[in-house]
VOPAGU-2260 file (C-alpha; in pm, 1 decimal, decimal comma):
REM VOPAGU-2260
SITE   aa  ch    i         X         Y         Z
SITE  MET   A    0       0,0       0,0       0,0
SITE  LYS   A    1     100,1     361,5     -35,6
SITE  ARG   A    2     277,0     493,0     273,0
SITE  SER   A    3     132,2     808,2     422,6
SITE  PRO   A    4     342,9    1072,6     602,4
SITE  LEU   A    5     425,5    1018,8     968,2
SITE  THR   A    6     263,1    1227,6    1237,7
SITE  LEU   A    7     445,3    1362,8    1538,6
SITE  GLY   A    8     201,8    1231,2    1801,4
SITE  SER   A    9     218,2    1387,3    2143,7
SITE  PHE   A   10     585,5    1356,8    2233,2
SITE  GLY   A   11     661,8    1723,5    2176,8
SITE  CYS   A   12    1017,3    1652,7    2058,2
SITE  ILE   A   13    1211,1    1901,5    1843,9
SITE  VAL   A   14    1492,1    1765,2    1630,0
SITE  VAL   A   15    1769,8    1978,8    1489,1
SITE  LEU   A   16    1902,6    1807,4    1178,5
SITE  THR   A   17    2273,6    1783,3    1149,8
SITE  ALA   A   18    2460,3    1925,0     857,6
SITE  GLY   A   19    2506,6    1566,8     744,2
SITE  LEU   A   20    2149,3    1540,1     623,2
SITE  LEU   A   21    2190,6    1851,7     415,1
SITE  ALA   A   22    2517,6    1726,6     284,1
SITE  CYS   A   23    2364,1    1408,6     143,9
SITE  GLY   A   24    2133,0    1605,4     -83,4
SITE  GLY   A   25    2388,1    1689,0    -351,5
SITE  GLY   A   26    2481,8    1499,8    -669,0
SITE  GLY   A   27    2282,5    1257,8    -882,9
SITE  GLY   A   28    2061,3     970,9    -765,9
SITE  GLN   A   29    1694,9     913,2    -711,7
SITE  GLY   A   30    1624,5    1124,5    -404,0
SITE  ASN   A   31    1658,7    1160,4     -33,2
SITE  GLY   A   32    1539,9     902,9     215,9
SITE  LEU   A   33    1524,4     798,5     577,2
SITE  VAL   A   34    1610,3     463,5     736,9
SITE  LEU   A   35    1303,8     332,1     921,0
SITE  TRP   A   36    1424,4      -8,4    1038,1
SITE  ALA   A   37    1797,5     -61,9     996,7
SITE  PRO   A   38    1944,1    -413,1     963,2
SITE  GLN   A   39    2071,7    -555,7    1290,0
SITE  ASP   A   40    2445,0    -484,1    1342,9
SITE  GLY   A   41    2468,1    -293,0    1014,2
SITE  ALA   A   42    2641,0      36,6     941,7
SITE  LEU   A   43    2312,1     226,8     925,0
SITE  LYS   A   44    2089,7     317,7    1220,1
SITE  ASN   A   45    1719,9     394,8    1253,5
SITE  GLY   A   46    1655,6     752,4    1147,5
SITE  ASP   A   47    1977,5     789,6     945,7
SITE  PRO   A   48    1940,3    1020,1     643,1
SITE  VAL   A   49    2040,1     861,5     313,5
SITE  ARG   A   50    2076,4     940,8     -53,2
SITE  VAL   A   51    1946,4     668,2    -283,9
SITE  VAL   A   52    2209,8     594,8    -547,7
SITE  ARG   A   53    2027,5     318,5    -732,6
SITE  LYS   A   54    1773,6      50,4    -664,0
SITE  SER   A   55    1628,8    -273,5    -796,6
SITE  GLU   A   56    1287,6    -426,3    -743,2
SITE  THR   A   57    1366,3    -526,2    -385,0
SITE  THR   A   58    1685,7    -349,9    -274,4
SITE  SER   A   59    1832,7      -1,0    -266,6
SITE  VAL   A   60    2193,0     117,7    -268,3
SITE  VAL   A   61    2238,6     427,7     -55,1
SITE  ARG   A   62    2496,6     665,3      84,0
SITE  SER   A   63    2479,3     816,3     427,4
SITE  PRO   A   64    2693,5    1076,0     606,2
SITE  GLY   A   65    2950,9     909,6     829,8
SITE  VAL   A   66    2928,8     576,1     649,2
SITE  LYS   A   67    3211,5     488,8     414,6
SITE  GLY   A   68    3105,9     388,5      65,0
SITE  THR   A   69    2759,0     263,2     -23,3
SITE  VAL   A   70    2526,6      31,3     160,5
SITE  GLU   A   71    2276,3    -207,6       5,2
SITE  LEU   A   72    1961,1    -296,3     199,1
SITE  GLU   A   73    1598,6    -401,4     140,5
SITE  SER   A   74    1392,6    -113,4       4,1
SITE  TRP   A   75    1115,9    -162,9     260,8
SITE  ARG   A   76    1355,1     -47,9     532,3
SITE  LEU   A   77    1363,3     301,7     378,1
SITE  ARG   A   78    1124,5     580,1     313,8
SITE  GLU   A   79    1202,6     791,9       9,1
SITE  VAL   A   80    1082,6    1145,3      61,3
SITE  GLY   A   81    1210,1    1351,7    -232,5
SITE  SER   A   82    1338,6    1693,0    -135,8
SITE  ARG   A   83    1564,5    1779,8     152,7
SITE  GLU   A   84    1280,8    1982,0     310,0
SITE  LYS   A   85    1053,8    1678,6     311,5
SITE  ALA   A   86    1337,3    1468,3     446,4
SITE  ALA   A   87    1385,4    1714,4     731,6
SITE  ALA   A   88    1013,8    1705,7     819,9
SITE  GLU   A   89    1009,5    1326,4     802,6
SITE  ALA   A   90    1314,0    1299,3    1029,6
SITE  SER   A   91    1154,0    1531,8    1284,8
SITE  SER   A   92     832,1    1327,6    1293,6
SITE  TYR   A   93    1013,2     999,2    1324,7
SITE  ALA   A   94    1268,0    1103,3    1588,3
SITE  PRO   A   95    1053,1    1010,7    1894,5
SITE  TYR   A   96    1010,0     656,7    1763,4
SITE  LEU   A   97    1363,0     558,5    1661,0
SITE  SER   A   98    1386,9     288,6    1931,0
SITE  THR   A   99    1014,9     206,3    1959,3
SITE  PHE   A  100     892,3    -144,1    1872,5
SITE  ALA   A  101     590,1    -357,3    1951,4
SITE  TYR   A  102     472,7    -715,6    1921,9
SITE  ALA   A  103     133,7    -876,1    1857,5
SITE  LEU   A  104     -41,6   -1056,9    2139,0
SITE  ARG   A  105    -301,1   -1216,8    1914,4
SITE  ASP   A  106    -285,5   -1407,9    1592,2
SITE  GLY   A  107    -459,6   -1220,5    1310,9
SITE  LEU   A  108    -429,9    -876,2    1471,4
SITE  PRO   A  109    -521,5    -645,4    1180,3
SITE  LEU   A  110    -332,3    -354,8    1026,4
SITE  ARG   A  111    -563,1    -102,3     861,0
SITE  GLU   A  112    -523,0     169,2     600,1
SITE  GLU   A  113    -633,5     438,1     842,0
SITE  PRO   A  114    -660,0     462,8    1222,0
SITE  ASP   A  115   -1022,3     353,4    1213,7
SITE  GLN   A  116   -1171,0      13,5    1294,5
SITE  GLU   A  117   -1388,1      38,2     981,7
SITE  ALA   A  118   -1091,6     109,6     752,5
SITE  ARG   A  119    -974,5    -153,6     505,3
SITE  ARG   A  120    -754,9    -426,5     647,3
SITE  VAL   A  121    -418,4    -447,2     471,2
SITE  TYR   A  122    -234,1    -708,0     680,5
SITE  LYS   A  123    -278,7    -958,4     964,4
SITE  LEU   A  124      -4,3    -994,4    1224,8
SITE  ARG   A  125     103,8   -1327,2    1364,0
SITE  GLU   A  126      99,9   -1381,7    1738,9
SITE  GLY   A  127     436,8   -1264,4    1873,8
SITE  GLN   A  128     533,6   -1087,1    1550,5
SITE  VAL   A  129     760,1    -786,6    1615,0
SITE  VAL   A  130     691,6    -461,2    1429,0
SITE  LYS   A  131     861,9    -122,6    1408,4
SITE  VAL   A  132     651,8     163,2    1542,2
SITE  LEU   A  133     656,5     461,6    1305,8
SITE  ALA   A  134     399,6     692,6    1461,2
SITE  ARG   A  135     123,4     716,4    1718,8
SITE  GLY   A  136    -221,5     873,3    1705,7
SITE  GLU   A  137    -273,2    1203,8    1881,9
SITE  SER   A  138    -493,6    1063,7    2160,4
SITE  LYS   A  139    -643,3     744,0    2294,2
SITE  VAL   A  140    -967,2     620,0    2141,4
SITE  GLN   A  141   -1241,3     391,2    2269,0
SITE  ILE   A  142   -1328,6      76,9    2073,1
SITE  ALA   A  143   -1603,9    -123,6    2243,9
SITE  SER   A  144   -1478,8    -154,0    2604,9
SITE  TYR   A  145   -1111,0    -107,5    2510,9
SITE  GLU   A  146    -913,9     217,1    2517,7
SITE  ASP   A  147    -572,9     276,1    2360,8
SITE  TYR   A  148    -379,3     458,8    2088,4
SITE  TRP   A  149    -358,0     372,2    1721,2
SITE  TYR   A  150      -0,9     299,7    1608,4
SITE  ARG   A  151     138,1     313,1    1256,1
SITE  VAL   A  152     372,4      17,7    1222,6
SITE  LEU   A  153     607,2    -147,6     973,1
SITE  THR   A  154     643,9    -524,8     944,3
SITE  GLU   A  155     963,9    -715,3     856,2
SITE  ASP   A  156     825,9    -789,9     509,7
SITE  GLY   A  157     756,9    -424,9     430,4
SITE  SER   A  158     384,8    -387,3     504,0
SITE  GLU   A  159     263,1     -71,2     673,2
SITE  GLY   A  160     -62,8       5,0     845,9
SITE  TRP   A  161    -238,5     127,7    1155,9
SITE  CYS   A  162    -289,6    -111,9    1448,0
SITE  PHE   A  163    -503,4     -53,3    1755,9
SITE  GLY   A  164    -272,6     -75,1    2055,7
SITE  TYR   A  165    -472,1    -270,0    2314,0
SITE  PHE   A  166    -325,4    -601,9    2198,5
SITE  LEU   A  167       4,7    -450,2    2081,7
SITE  PRO   A  168     249,3    -397,7    2372,8
SITE  VAL   A  169     498,7    -123,5    2289,4
SITE  PHE   A  170     858,1    -129,7    2413,1
SITE  GLN   A  171    1190,4      46,4    2362,3
SITE  SER   A  172    1491,5    -135,8    2219,6
SITE  ALA   A  173    1841,5      -5,2    2155,1
SITE  GLY   A  174    1968,2    -352,8    2070,6
SITE  ASP   A  175    1799,7    -655,9    1917,5
SITE  PRO   A  176    1421,2    -597,4    1931,6
SITE  LEU   A  177    1342,0    -960,4    1848,6
SITE  ALA   A  178    1543,1   -1087,0    2143,8
SITE  GLU   A  179    1404,8    -819,3    2374,3
SITE  ALA   A  180    1045,9    -897,0    2272,4
SITE  ALA   A  181    1107,7   -1264,8    2345,8
SITE  ALA   A  182    1248,5   -1174,5    2686,4
SITE  LEU   A  183     949,6    -952,7    2764,6
SITE  LYS   A  184     708,6   -1232,5    2683,0
SITE  ALA   A  185     906,5   -1487,2    2884,5
SITE  GLN   A  186     961,3   -1274,5    3195,2
SITE  ASP   A  187     649,4   -1126,7    3350,3
SITE  PRO   A  188     657,6   -1082,5    3729,6
SITE  LEU   A  189     312,8    -921,1    3728,7
SITE  LEU   A  190     168,9   -1225,3    3555,5
SITE  ASP   A  191     329,8   -1440,7    3823,2
SITE  ALA   A  192     169,1   -1220,1    4088,7
SITE  LEU   A  193    -169,8   -1246,8    3916,5
SITE  THR   A  194    -168,7   -1627,1    3925,5
SITE  SER   A  195       2,9   -1684,6    4261,8
SITE  THR   A  196    -178,4   -1430,7    4483,7
SITE  GLN   A  197    -504,4   -1483,4    4670,6
SITE  TRP   A  198    -664,3   -1150,5    4584,0
SITE  ARG   A  199    -899,3    -994,8    4840,5
SITE  PRO   A  200   -1148,2    -709,4    4793,7
SITE  GLU   A  201   -1005,7    -371,8    4886,6
SITE  TYR   A  202   -1256,3    -340,9    5170,3
SITE  PHE   A  203   -1060,1    -608,9    5359,7
SITE  GLN   A  204    -787,4    -353,2    5425,9
SITE  GLU   A  205   -1041,1     -81,5    5508,3
SITE  MET   A  206   -1205,7    -308,3    5766,3
SITE  ALA   A  207    -872,9    -409,7    5918,2
SITE  ASP   A  208    -758,5     -47,1    5944,0
SITE  SER   A  209   -1082,0      66,8    6110,0
SITE  GLY   A  210   -1119,2    -236,1    6336,8
SITE  ARG   A  211   -1476,4    -289,7    6209,0
SITE  ILE   A  212   -1466,6    -646,3    6078,1
SITE  ASP   A  213   -1781,6    -781,0    5913,5
SITE  LEU   A  214   -1727,1   -1156,4    5935,9
SITE  GLU   A  215   -1996,0   -1223,8    5675,7
SITE  ARG   A  216   -1796,1   -1026,6    5418,2
SITE  PHE   A  217   -1446,8   -1079,5    5562,3
SITE  ASN   A  218   -1382,0   -1451,2    5523,1
SITE  PRO   A  219   -1130,9   -1675,2    5341,7
SITE  GLU   A  220   -1374,7   -1775,6    5067,2
SITE  VAL   A  221   -1412,7   -1418,6    4941,4
SITE  GLY   A  222   -1170,9   -1306,0    4672,2
SITE  PHE   A  223   -1043,9   -1349,7    4317,3
SITE  PHE   A  224    -836,6   -1661,2    4251,7
SITE  VAL   A  225    -658,5   -1764,8    3929,4
SITE  ASP   A  226    -542,1   -2125,3    3894,8
SITE  ALA   A  227    -298,1   -2118,1    3602,3
SITE  GLU   A  228    -245,5   -2494,5    3608,0
SITE  ARG   A  229    -614,4   -2586,3    3589,6
SITE  LYS   A  230    -691,9   -2271,9    3386,1
SITE  VAL   A  231    -981,0   -2172,6    3610,1
SITE  ALA   A  232   -1057,3   -1828,2    3751,5
SITE  GLN   A  233   -1296,1   -1794,9    4045,4
SITE  LEU   A  234   -1460,3   -1482,0    4184,0
SITE  VAL   A  235   -1638,3   -1496,2    4519,6
SITE  LEU   A  236   -1808,6   -1187,3    4661,6
SITE  PRO   A  237   -2089,5   -1151,0    4916,7
SITE  GLY   A  238   -2395,3   -1274,7    4730,3
SITE  PHE   A  239   -2205,1   -1369,6    4414,7
SITE  ARG   A  240   -1996,0   -1668,5    4308,8
SITE  GLN   A  241   -1872,0   -1743,9    3955,4
SITE  SER   A  242   -1603,6   -1961,1    3796,2
SITE  TRP   A  243   -1463,2   -1931,3    3444,4
SITE  ASP   A  244   -1258,4   -2179,8    3244,4
SITE  PHE   A  245   -1007,3   -1991,5    3032,7
SITE  ARG   A  246    -788,7   -2082,5    2738,1
SITE  SER   A  247    -498,0   -1846,6    2802,9
SITE  ILE   A  248    -382,4   -1531,3    2980,8
SITE  GLU   A  249    -264,6   -1267,7    2735,2
SITE  SER   A  250     -64,6    -955,5    2813,0
SITE  VAL   A  251    -230,5    -667,1    2630,8
SITE  GLY   A  252      -3,7    -384,8    2739,5
SITE  PRO   A  253     188,7    -264,4    3041,2
SITE  SER   A  254      29,7    -427,1    3349,4
SITE  ARG   A  255    -281,8    -534,0    3156,0
SITE  TYR   A  256    -404,6    -886,8    3093,3
SITE  VAL   A  257    -697,3   -1061,7    2934,0
SITE  LEU   A  258    -820,7   -1404,2    3039,8
SITE  ALA   A  259    -958,3   -1561,5    2722,2
SITE  VAL   A  260   -1266,5   -1734,9    2862,3
SITE  LEU   A  261   -1387,1   -2047,6    2681,6
SITE  ALA   A  262   -1752,2   -1944,3    2700,8
SITE  GLY   A  263   -1869,4   -1588,1    2747,1
SITE  PRO   A  264   -1702,3   -1246,1    2769,9
SITE  GLU   A  265   -1335,0   -1228,7    2862,0
SITE  LEU   A  266   -1203,7   -1115,3    3199,1
SITE  ARG   A  267    -975,7    -810,2    3200,1
SITE  VAL   A  268    -718,9    -734,6    3469,3
SITE  THR   A  269    -510,8    -421,9    3525,9
SITE  LEU   A  270    -236,5    -438,1    3788,9
SITE  SER   A  271    -100,3    -122,8    3948,4
SITE  GLY   A  272     182,7    -320,1    4104,9
SITE  PRO   A  273     228,1    -667,3    4250,6
SITE  ASP   A  274     -24,1    -601,6    4530,1
SITE  ARG   A  275    -324,6    -431,5    4367,3
SITE  LEU   A  276    -543,7    -501,8    4064,9
SITE  VAL   A  277    -871,2    -400,0    3903,7
SITE  LEU   A  278   -1082,9    -685,3    3767,5
SITE  THR   A  279   -1344,8    -618,1    3500,7
SITE  TYR   A  280   -1593,8    -903,0    3478,8
SITE  PRO   A  281   -1940,7    -975,4    3335,9
SITE  ARG   A  282   -2242,0    -989,4    3564,7
SITE  LYS   A  283   -2604,2    -985,9    3449,8
SITE  GLU   A  284   -2514,8    -857,8    3102,2
SITE  GLN   A  285   -2306,9    -574,8    3252,0
SITE  GLN   A  286   -1934,0    -516,7    3283,5
SITE  LEU   A  287   -1844,9    -446,0    3646,0
SITE  ALA   A  288   -1511,3    -343,7    3797,6
SITE  GLN   A  289   -1380,2    -443,8    4140,1
SITE  VAL   A  290   -1054,8    -352,8    4315,4
SITE  PHE   A  291    -858,6    -634,2    4479,9
SITE  ILE   A  292    -542,4    -630,9    4692,1
SITE  ASP   A  293    -280,8    -870,7    4820,5
SITE  PHE   A  294    -396,1    -848,0    5182,5
SITE  PRO   A  295     -74,3    -827,9    5385,9
SITE  GLU   A  296    -203,2    -960,0    5718,7
SITE  ASP   A  297    -277,4   -1315,6    5824,7
SITE  LEU   A  298    -645,8   -1357,0    5745,5
SITE  GLY   A  299    -696,3   -1623,3    6011,5
SITE  GLU   A  300    -543,5   -1407,3    6283,2
SITE  VAL   A  301    -762,6   -1108,3    6198,0
SITE  ILE   A  302   -1074,4   -1325,3    6201,0
SITE  GLN   A  303    -975,1   -1493,9    6528,1
SITE  LYS   A  304    -912,3   -1158,7    6695,0
SITE  GLU   A  305   -1255,3   -1034,0    6587,3
SITE  GLN   A  306   -1422,9   -1352,9    6706,5
SITE  GLU   A  307   -1249,0   -1317,1    7043,3
SITE  ARG   A  308   -1369,0    -955,9    7070,8
SITE  ARG   A  309   -1728,7   -1062,7    7015,9
SITE  GLN   A  310   -1697,0   -1358,7    7252,7
SITE  ALA   A  311   -1564,1   -1127,1    7525,7
SITE  LEU   A  312   -1867,8    -899,7    7490,9
SITE  PHE   A  313   -2098,5   -1200,3    7512,1
SITE  GLN   A  314   -1920,0   -1320,5    7825,4
SITE  ASP   A  315   -1964,8    -974,6    7978,8
SITE  PHE   A  316   -2341,8   -1018,1    7944,0
SITE  ALA   A  317   -2332,7   -1380,6    8063,0
SITE  ARG   A  318   -2138,5   -1294,8    8379,1
SITE  ARG   A  319   -2398,6   -1035,1    8473,3
SITE  GLY   A  320   -2687,1   -1278,6    8418,8
SITE  PRO   A  321   -2712,1   -1490,5    8223,8
SITE  ALA   A  322   -3086,8   -1419,0    8245,7
SITE  MET   A  323   -3233,2   -1078,3    8157,1
SITE  THR   A  324   -3591,7   -1002,1    8257,1
SITE  SER   A  325   -3828,7    -721,7    8156,1
SITE  SER   A  326   -4167,9    -665,2    8318,2
SITE  ALA   A  327   -4324,9    -593,3    7978,7
SITE  TYR   A  328   -4111,0    -778,1    7723,0
SITE  GLY   A  329   -4030,5   -1114,0    7872,1
SITE  ARG   A  330   -3712,1   -1297,5    7957,2
SITE  ILE   A  331   -3387,5   -1354,6    7763,2
SITE  LEU   A  332   -3164,4   -1644,8    7860,7
SITE  LEU   A  333   -2808,1   -1655,9    7723,9
SITE  GLY   A  334   -2617,7   -1978,6    7665,3
SITE  GLU   A  335   -2315,2   -2113,4    7479,5
SITE  PRO   A  336   -2213,8   -2098,4    7203,7
SITE  MET   A  337   -2342,2   -1739,2    7191,0
SITE  ARG   A  338   -2707,1   -1843,0    7173,4
SITE  PHE   A  339   -3024,9   -1705,2    7328,8
SITE  SER   A  340   -3387,8   -1789,8    7396,5
SITE  TRP   A  341   -3643,2   -1510,6    7438,7
SITE  GLU   A  342   -3985,8   -1584,2    7575,7
SITE  GLY   A  343   -4276,8   -1353,2    7647,1
SITE  PHE   A  344   -4155,9   -1068,9    7421,4
SITE  GLY   A  345   -4519,1    -977,0    7351,7
SITE  ARG   A  346   -4593,2    -678,0    7131,8
SITE  LEU   A  347   -4222,2    -600,3    7099,1
SITE  GLY   A  348   -4214,3    -861,1    6823,6
SITE  ASP   A  349   -4453,2    -653,7    6611,3
SITE  GLN   A  350   -4248,2    -339,1    6672,5
SITE  VAL   A  351   -3892,4    -448,1    6604,7
SITE  PHE   A  352   -3873,1    -809,3    6483,6
SITE  LEU   A  353   -3860,6    -870,5    6110,1
SITE  ARG   A  354   -4113,3   -1155,5    6111,3
SITE  ALA   A  355   -4298,0   -1390,6    6341,6
SITE  VAL   A  356   -4043,9   -1581,1    6551,6
SITE  ARG   A  357   -4044,8   -1853,5    6816,3
SITE  GLY   A  358   -3774,5   -1674,2    7015,9
SITE  GLU   A  359   -3448,9   -1864,9    6964,6
SITE  GLY   A  360   -3129,2   -1787,2    6776,8
SITE  THR   A  361   -2775,1   -1654,3    6807,2
SITE  VAL   A  362   -2629,6   -1343,7    6967,9
SITE  ASP   A  363   -2358,5   -1140,9    6794,7
SITE  PHE   A  364   -2173,2    -811,7    6826,9
SITE  PRO   A  365   -2085,6    -709,9    6469,0
SITE  PHE   A  366   -2145,1    -336,1    6515,7
SITE  LYS   A  367   -2003,8     -61,5    6735,1
SITE  PRO   A  368   -2143,0     276,1    6845,0
SITE  GLY   A  369   -2024,1     557,1    6621,7
SITE  ARG   A  370   -1849,0     863,5    6753,3
SITE  GLU   A  371   -2173,4    1051,0    6825,6
SITE  LEU   A  372   -2320,1     761,4    7028,0
SITE  ALA   A  373   -2010,3     612,1    7192,9
SITE  ALA   A  374   -2037,6     839,6    7497,7
SITE  ARG   A  375   -2398,2     731,9    7564,4
SITE  PHE   A  376   -2379,3     358,0    7501,0
SITE  ASP   A  377   -2149,8      67,5    7585,4
SITE  GLY   A  378   -2206,4    -124,9    7264,3
SITE  VAL   A  379   -2447,7    -284,2    7016,5
SITE  ILE   A  380   -2602,9    -629,4    7066,1
SITE  THR   A  381   -2751,5    -816,0    6770,1
SITE  PHE   A  382   -3008,1   -1097,3    6775,3
SITE  ARG   A  383   -3042,5   -1334,0    6480,0
SITE  PHE   A  384   -3358,1   -1538,3    6517,9
SITE  SER   A  385   -3367,6   -1882,7    6362,3
SITE  GLU   A  386   -3642,7   -1769,7    6125,2
SITE  TYR   A  387   -3432,2   -1486,7    5983,1
SITE  GLY   A  388   -3265,5   -1514,5    5643,6
SITE  PRO   A  389   -2900,8   -1439,4    5551,9
SITE  GLY   A  390   -2796,0   -1091,2    5655,5
SITE  GLN   A  391   -3110,1   -1030,7    5863,9
SITE  SER   A  392   -3092,2    -932,7    6231,6
SITE  THR   A  393   -3240,4    -714,0    6503,0
SITE  SER   A  394   -2999,2    -486,4    6691,0
SITE  PHE   A  395   -3008,2    -269,9    7001,0
SITE  LEU   A  396   -2766,4     -16,2    7141,9
SITE  TYR   A  397   -2712,6    -101,4    7506,1
SITE  LYS   A  398   -2603,4      72,1    7825,9
SITE  PHE   A  399   -2529,8    -117,0    8149,0
SITE  ASP   A  400   -2710,8      40,2    8444,8
SITE  GLY   A  401   -2642,4    -106,1    8788,1
SITE  ALA   A  402   -2815,2    -443,4    8803,5
SITE  GLY   A  403   -2957,8    -419,0    8456,2
SITE  VAL   A  404   -2914,6    -303,5    8099,8
SITE  ARG   A  405   -3108,9     -62,6    7880,9
SITE  PHE   A  406   -3174,7    -162,4    7517,8
SITE  VAL   A  407   -3249,5     105,2    7253,4
SITE  PHE   A  408   -3374,1     -26,5    6919,1
SITE  LEU   A  409   -3135,7      43,5    6629,3
SITE  ARG   A  410   -3286,0      45,4    6281,0
SITE  PRO   A  411   -3067,9    -101,8    6000,6
SITE  GLN   A  412   -3061,2     227,7    5811,9
SITE  TYR   A  413   -2869,0     382,3    6101,3
SITE  VAL   A  414   -2576,0     141,3    6056,5
SITE  GLU   A  415   -2297,9     258,0    5823,4
SITE  ASP   A  416   -1970,8      72,7    5772,1
SITE  GLY   A  417   -2022,5    -128,2    6089,2
SITE  GLU   A  418   -2105,4     172,4    6310,1
SITE  ALA   A  419   -2430,4     290,2    6467,5
SITE  VAL   A  420   -2462,1     651,3    6355,7
SITE  GLY   A  421   -2816,0     752,1    6456,8
SITE  LEU   A  422   -3147,9     671,6    6626,3
SITE  ASP   A  423   -3517,5     736,5    6576,1
SITE  ALA   A  424   -3649,4    1053,7    6735,6
SITE  SER   A  425   -3851,0     835,8    6973,9
SITE  PRO   A  426   -3684,3     496,1    6968,2
SITE  VAL   A  427   -3814,5     181,8    7134,9
SITE  VAL   A  428   -3644,0     148,9    7474,5
SITE  VAL   A  429   -3650,7    -169,5    7688,9
SITE  TYR   A  430   -3499,1    -220,4    8035,5
SITE  PHE   A  431   -3386,0    -565,8    8148,9
SITE  SER   A  432   -3271,8    -672,7    8495,4
SITE  PHE   A  433   -2996,4    -932,5    8525,3
SITE  GLY   A  434   -3055,4   -1250,8    8723,2
SITE  LYS   A  435   -2992,6   -1622,1    8745,2
SITE  PRO   A  436   -3180,3   -1877,4    8531,6
C-alpha cells in the first residue's frame, strides 16, 4: 500500500538536523530518504538520512553521512521522501520513535489503512510478531470496552498500516528488538503475581484499618483466585460466586491482561503493582469493575481476633446474668455458644422483629457505636432469630445500668460501615434486669 506521512504524536520533541542530512542532498541519484528499520548490526541506524544511489525491485543502494562507501539494503527499510525539506520534516516526525517497537499478542491482529476500525484491512499480524513503530495517534480512542492509541507500524516484510494498541504492547529497544520482545514475553513478574496471589477485595484492608470487621464479608472464601495450572478463575463476593474456564492469559499492554474465557465475555485485569489489581468481569449482562489487593495480614489471625472480641462482649453479658428479665417484654436467657432464647416478648415482636419468631437464635456483636453515640452507650447487641434469612438481624444499642441493661432499638438504616450513627427521634427502649436462670 502507499505509505502516508508520519505524524508527530504527542511527544513534543524538536529535532535539529545535522549538517550531514543537508550534505547528502547533492549529486545525482533518485532522491533523499530515511532509514526506518535498519538491519541488525549494520552500518546504518534507525533515522539515518540517506541518498538513494540506485535501486532494484527489492533493494536499494544508498549513501549516508559518516558511512564509508555505499550500503545495500531491502527497500522496505527506507522511506524515500524527495526533497531535503521533506526529508527534514520526516526525520523530525520519526525522531521520537527511533527505538520504539511492539509485538502482537493475538494471531490475526489487523493492520488497517487508516486509524479507524472500519478502515480496510491491509495485513494480519502473527501472534508474537515484532513490528517497528513509526507513529502514534494524537490521543487514545475507545473501541467497544477497550481504550488505547492507534499505532502506525512497519512489518519485517515491508507492510505498513495502523494497528489498535490494546493487543500490541509497545517497548523500547536499543539492541535486538526480536530478542528483547522474546524476553518480555518470557519474563512477567506481574503475571506471576496475578496467578500466585489470593486476591482480596479492597474493603478487607479498610475493615482491618478501622477495626470494624464484618465476618460475613471478611472470610477466606471471598476473593479473586486464578489457577494457572487448571486454567480456572474464580470470583467470590458476598452474594455472588462465579467460575470461568479460560484458554490463556494474554498480556495486552503494560500491566494489563486478558483471560480468554472459553464461554462468554473475557475477563480483564489491570495491575497497578504486585499487590493491587482492578478486575473487570461480566455480571447480568453488565461489565463491572472491582478492586482487589494482596492483603498483607494473616487472614486467620484477623478473624480470630474479631471472634475473640465478640466472645468477650458475650461473656460480659453472661457474667452479669445470664438471664435478663423485663416486666413488659419477657425474659432472655443466654447460653453457649453465643445463643439465646427469648420468651414472652409480647408486642415487641410486632415493633422491632422482622417476622414472626419462636424466640431462639444466636447473639452477635458485629457493630459498634459511632463517635456521636459512643459516649452514651457501651455497645451494640444483635439478635439473629432462627427464622431470619441471611444478613437479617435485630440490633439494640445497650447501656449497662447497675443491676440491669437498657436496650435502645437500632434500625438497620442507622448502621454505616459497621457503626451505629443515629437513632429514631422516639426509639423503642426496653430495660432488662440481670438474674440467674
